[in-house]
C-alpha positions as CSV (number, residue, x, y, z in Angstrom):
1,M,0.0,0.0,0.0
2,S,1.2,3.5,-0.9
3,I,2.6,6.1,1.5
4,E,-0.2,8.3,0.2
5,F,-2.8,5.9,1.6
6,W,-1.1,5.8,5.1
7,L,-0.7,9.6,5.3
8,T,-4.3,10.3,4.0
9,T,-5.7,7.8,6.5
10,L,-3.7,9.3,9.4
11,V,-4.8,12.9,8.6
12,I,-8.4,11.8,8.4
13,V,-8.3,9.8,11.6
14,I,-6.6,12.4,13.8
15,T,-9.0,15.2,12.7
16,P,-11.4,15.7,15.6
17,G,-14.9,14.6,15.0
18,T,-17.9,12.9,16.6
19,G,-15.9,9.8,17.6
20,V,-13.1,11.8,19.1
21,V,-15.4,14.0,21.2
22,Y,-17.3,11.0,22.4
23,T,-14.1,9.1,23.3
24,M,-12.7,12.1,25.2
25,A,-15.9,12.6,27.1
26,A,-15.8,8.9,28.1
27,G,-12.2,9.2,29.3
28,L,-13.0,12.3,31.4
29,S,-16.2,11.0,32.9
30,R,-15.3,7.3,33.6
31,G,-11.5,7.0,33.1
32,A,-9.0,5.1,31.0
33,R,-11.0,1.8,30.7
34,A,-14.1,3.6,29.4
35,S,-12.1,5.6,26.9
36,V,-10.7,2.4,25.4
37,I,-14.3,0.9,25.3
38,A,-15.6,4.1,23.6
39,A,-12.8,4.0,21.1
40,F,-13.6,0.4,20.3
41,A,-17.3,1.2,20.0
42,A,-16.6,4.1,17.6
43,T,-14.4,1.8,15.5
44,V,-17.1,-0.9,15.4
45,G,-19.6,1.7,14.2
46,I,-17.4,2.0,11.1
47,V,-18.0,-1.6,10.0
48,P,-21.5,-1.2,8.4
49,H,-20.2,1.7,6.4
50,M,-17.2,-0.2,5.3
51,I,-19.4,-3.2,4.2
52,A,-21.8,-0.9,2.5
53,A,-19.0,0.7,0.5
54,I,-17.4,-2.6,-0.5
55,T,-20.7,-4.3,-1.5
56,G,-21.9,-1.3,-3.5
57,L,-24.7,-0.1,-1.2
58,A,-22.8,3.2,-0.9
59,A,-23.4,3.8,-4.6
60,L,-27.2,3.4,-4.0
61,L,-27.1,5.7,-1.0
62,H,-25.1,8.3,-2.9
63,A,-27.6,8.1,-5.8
64,S,-30.7,8.2,-3.6
65,G,-31.2,11.7,-2.0
66,I,-34.1,10.5,0.1
67,A,-32.1,7.6,1.7
68,F,-29.2,9.9,2.4
69,Q,-31.4,12.6,4.0
70,I,-33.2,10.1,6.2
71,L,-30.0,8.6,7.5
72,K,-28.5,12.1,7.9
73,Y,-31.3,13.5,10.0
74,L,-31.4,10.4,12.2
75,G,-27.7,11.1,12.9
76,V,-28.5,14.8,13.5
77,A,-31.2,13.9,16.0
78,Y,-29.0,11.6,17.9
79,L,-26.2,14.1,18.1
80,L,-28.6,16.7,19.4
81,Y,-29.9,14.1,21.9
82,M,-26.3,13.5,23.1
83,A,-25.9,17.3,23.5
84,I,-29.0,17.7,25.6
85,T,-28.2,14.7,27.7
86,T,-24.7,15.9,28.4
87,L,-25.9,19.3,29.3
88,R,-28.7,18.2,31.6
89,D,-27.0,15.2,33.3
90,K,-25.1,16.6,36.2
91,S,-23.6,13.1,36.9
92,A,-22.3,12.7,33.3
93,L,-18.9,14.0,34.4
94,T,-18.2,12.3,37.8
95,V,-15.3,10.2,39.0
96,E,-16.2,6.5,39.0
97,T,-13.6,4.1,40.3
98,D,-15.4,1.0,39.1
99,L,-17.4,0.7,35.9
100,A,-20.4,-1.7,36.1
101,P,-21.2,-3.9,33.1
102,V,-24.3,-1.8,32.4
103,S,-22.1,1.4,32.1
104,A,-19.8,-0.4,29.7
105,R,-22.7,-1.5,27.5
106,K,-24.1,2.0,27.5
107,V,-20.7,3.4,26.3
108,I,-20.5,0.8,23.6
109,T,-24.1,1.3,22.4
110,S,-23.8,5.1,22.3
111,G,-20.5,5.0,20.5
112,V,-21.7,2.5,17.8
113,V,-24.9,4.4,17.2
114,L,-23.0,7.7,16.8
115,N,-20.9,6.4,13.9
116,L,-23.7,4.1,12.6
117,L,-25.9,7.1,12.0
118,N,-23.3,9.1,10.1
119,P,-24.0,8.7,6.4
120,K,-20.8,10.7,5.5
121,L,-18.8,7.6,6.6
122,T,-20.4,5.5,3.9
123,I,-19.9,8.2,1.3
124,F,-16.3,8.6,2.6
125,F,-15.5,4.9,2.1
126,F,-17.1,4.9,-1.3
127,A,-15.0,7.9,-2.4
128,F,-11.8,7.1,-0.5
129,L,-11.1,3.5,-1.0
130,P,-11.2,3.4,-4.9
131,Q,-8.5,6.0,-5.1
132,F,-6.0,3.5,-3.8
133,V,-7.3,0.4,-5.6
134,D,-6.7,-0.7,-9.2
135,P,-9.9,-2.5,-10.2
136,T,-8.1,-4.1,-13.1
137,R,-5.8,-6.0,-10.8
138,P,-6.8,-9.3,-9.2
139,Y,-7.9,-9.3,-5.5
140,A,-9.1,-5.7,-5.7
141,T,-11.9,-6.4,-3.2
142,L,-9.5,-8.1,-0.8
143,N,-7.3,-5.0,-1.1
144,M,-10.3,-2.8,-0.2
145,I,-11.0,-5.0,2.8
146,A,-7.4,-4.9,3.9
147,M,-7.3,-1.1,3.6
148,S,-10.5,-0.8,5.6
149,G,-9.0,-2.9,8.3
150,I,-6.0,-0.6,8.5
151,F,-8.3,2.4,8.6
152,M,-10.2,0.9,11.5
153,A,-7.1,-0.1,13.4
154,M,-5.6,3.3,13.0
155,T,-8.9,4.8,14.2
156,F,-8.9,2.7,17.3
157,V,-5.3,3.6,18.2
158,V,-5.8,7.3,17.6
159,F,-9.1,7.5,19.4
160,T,-7.7,5.5,22.3
161,G,-4.8,8.0,22.5
162,Y,-7.3,10.9,22.7
163,G,-9.3,9.1,25.4
164,L,-6.3,8.1,27.5
165,A,-5.0,11.7,27.3
166,A,-8.3,12.9,28.6
167,A,-8.4,10.3,31.3
168,A,-4.9,11.2,32.5
169,V,-6.0,14.7,33.4
170,R,-9.4,13.9,34.9
171,Q,-8.4,14.0,38.5
172,H,-7.0,17.5,38.1
173,I,-10.2,18.6,36.4
174,F,-12.6,17.1,38.8
175,A,-11.0,19.0,41.7
176,R,-12.4,22.2,40.1
177,P,-16.2,22.3,39.9
178,R,-16.3,25.3,37.6
179,V,-14.1,23.5,35.1
180,L,-16.6,20.6,35.2
181,T,-19.4,22.9,34.4
182,W,-17.6,24.4,31.4
183,L,-16.5,20.9,30.3
184,R,-20.1,19.7,30.3
185,R,-21.1,22.8,28.2
186,T,-18.2,22.3,25.9
187,F,-19.0,18.7,25.1
188,A,-22.7,19.5,24.7
189,G,-21.8,22.3,22.4
190,A,-19.4,20.0,20.4
191,F,-22.2,17.4,19.9
192,A,-24.7,20.1,18.9
193,G,-22.2,21.7,16.6
194,L,-21.4,18.4,14.9
195,G,-25.1,17.8,14.5
196,L,-25.7,21.1,12.9
197,K,-22.7,20.7,10.6
198,L,-24.1,17.3,9.5
199,A,-27.6,18.8,9.0
200,F,-26.3,21.5,6.6
201,T,-23.9,19.1,4.7
202,D,-24.8,18.1,1.2
203,R,-23.7,14.8,-0.3
C-alpha cells in the first residue's frame, strides 16, 4: 500500500470529529477503561459503512437523495440528543472508580450508534477506497477489505490516545467544579455543533 494511503488515513483519523469528542468525554467521565471501550465502539460503528462501500450499497445511498437525507437526519437527531443529555445530566462527568457492566454496555451502544448514523462515513469509504485500488488487478476487493481494516485499526489507536490523554487529566479537572461545568457545556456544544454541521452538509 502506498505512502499516500497511510498519510491520508492518518490525517483523516486524527482530525477531531464525533468519535473523538465521544471518546474524550468517556475518558474524562469514567476513566481510561471507558475511553478504550468508547474508542472500540466508535471503531465498530465504522464496520457497516465499510461493508456498504465494498458491497456497493454506498453507490445506491449516494444516488438516492431520500435515503441519504433520512440517515443524515437520524444522525443529527442523535447528536442533538447527546448534546441535551450531556448538558442536563449533572452526573455525566463524575469520578467513577469501578465501571459496572451496564455502564460499559451503554458506552459501547452510544459509540456505535454515533458512527452508525453518520452517512458521511459510507460516502467517505465509497469515495476514499477506490482512489487507492486498481480495479483491473486481481484481488481488488481483498485490497479494499485490507485497507478498511487498516483504517479501523488506526482509528482505534488514535481514538484511544485521545481518550487516555483525557483520562490522564481527569483527577486535576474534577478538583475544580467550575471546570466541570464548562467541560459539560463544551462537550454538549461540540455534539450540537457536529449535529448542525451534519444537518447542513450536502452529499
